[in-house]
Steps between C-alpha positions, in 0.01 A plus 500: 500500500136412432574462129785264576283283728222491240749405230645221717155359579399509133828340391469222755142436391602472136792273584274258689218511245434171326382527142174329417522287190183393324559141399324392183417133515327253275333177601644189339404134494651177381449487121280190535240681714197547275399853600569834338372722778346524843352763727679688775264328746598155364867591537445618857313179583785292353758682714282462810458125451128524421518407130710187452390342170520614139175438312551148362877529531594380849666663797611863508858533624570863599856628538607821674792741487734553796353704787749783440419535132346830384303289252344303785415819687325635189314171442393478865370856495331495158355147502462405865442851634751455779870504590749216470522479881123464525506227235766313697291530818193378308686183394646437846146512641369271223774248569435503875122471472444294189830355393499696174827636370543797270656519158858378470734798520810532281792732563518625139277566202725275294409205724131595498499498120695174482258320733188639331636376167544145624219459755157395369228736627747765616417870528716793609582860419811648345630837393374562147855511362583154642241311297612267224348211305548249784192641678160626386370845592134516602284811505354600836179702481454754775868586542 
């Protein structure tokens, strides 16, 4: 009987287990942005609303993936050092206290790429296999 109970508990645990997928992302910008790389700290500051201008190139326009995206979870953890929920709370607080709003969120990577390609100053992140010649990949030191 004990074996059966142990087997049932183990089976239930495996059935409910959620696989963890490591999402590989690359940072992309509008092709007209005149940078080839940035630091992880710069990227974090961009996505926290602290760095808002490209050197000599105008406003930085950050775009974000949907909150449920594994790519966004990986980006939030690796770059911002936090969870997606904590990022959302951060931006709610910023909006309430200072009127700042976070990066525009798109429901698909296809839309993110499309808007980066046609928005001057845009920056975002995509899965490495989604990149094409409509956007420019930038190196991020420290990642």
